[in-house]
N, C-alpha and C positions, 0 to 999 in steps of 0.2 A: 519339855521332853528331856529325858535324861540321856547322857552319853550312851551311844550304842543302840538306843531305841529306834532311831530313824533307820539305821541299817537293818535292824530286825523287821521293821514294818515294810521296808522295801523288799526284803527277802520274802515276806509273806505275800506281798502283792505279786511277786514273780511266780511263787508257787501257785497262787490262785489263777494266774494267767495260764500256767502250764496245765492246770486242771480244767480249763475251759470256761472259767467264770466270764460272764458277759463283759465285754470291753468297756461299755458305757459305765458300768458300776465300778470297774477298776479305775477308769479315768477320773471319776468323781472322788474316789478314795485317794488317789495319787495327788489330786489337786488339794484336797484337805490336808494331806501330809505335808505338802509344800507350804501351805499356809501356816500350819503349826510350827514347822521348822523356822520359817521367817519370823514368827512371833517370838520364838526363843532367841533368835539372833538379835532381834530388835531389843528385847529386854536386856540381854547381856551387853549390847552396845550402849544402851541408855545408862545402865549401872556403871559401866566403865567411865563414860563421859562425866557422870555426876561425881564419881570418885576423883577423877582428874581435875574437875572444876574446884572441888573442895581443897585439893592439894595445890591449886593454882599451877597445874602442870599440863593444861590443854595445849596441844600443838596442832600444826596443820595435819599431820598424819592421823591423829585421833579424830579430828573433825571430818576428814575425808572418809574414814572408816564408818563413822556414825551416819554420814550422808548416804553411803552405799547401803547400809542396813535399812535406812528409811526407804530408799528406792526399791530395794528387794521386797520389803514388806508391802509397799504399795502395789507392786506388780504381782505379788502372791495373793492379794486379796485380804490382807490383814485389815481388821476393823479400823475405820478412820479414827475412832475415838482413842484407840491404842496408839496409833501413829502420832496423834496430836499431843499425847502426854509427853 
């Protein structure tokens, strides 16, 4: 997901809500949006950690940030195979 797309999608969901779209449908769409956002965050955190490992610059802060991205991905329903990578 590119920068700004998440905000645009959230605005579209708010507009759909205002137009009376069924809440169950919107909840499912919002859950999927959260999953996509968590996938993007996990990918970015993974790339950063790999770069830091290659530069031998991994520190506690980067490990904590990566662990947080993994926890968020898990709670957002990201595919286990993606988390395992």
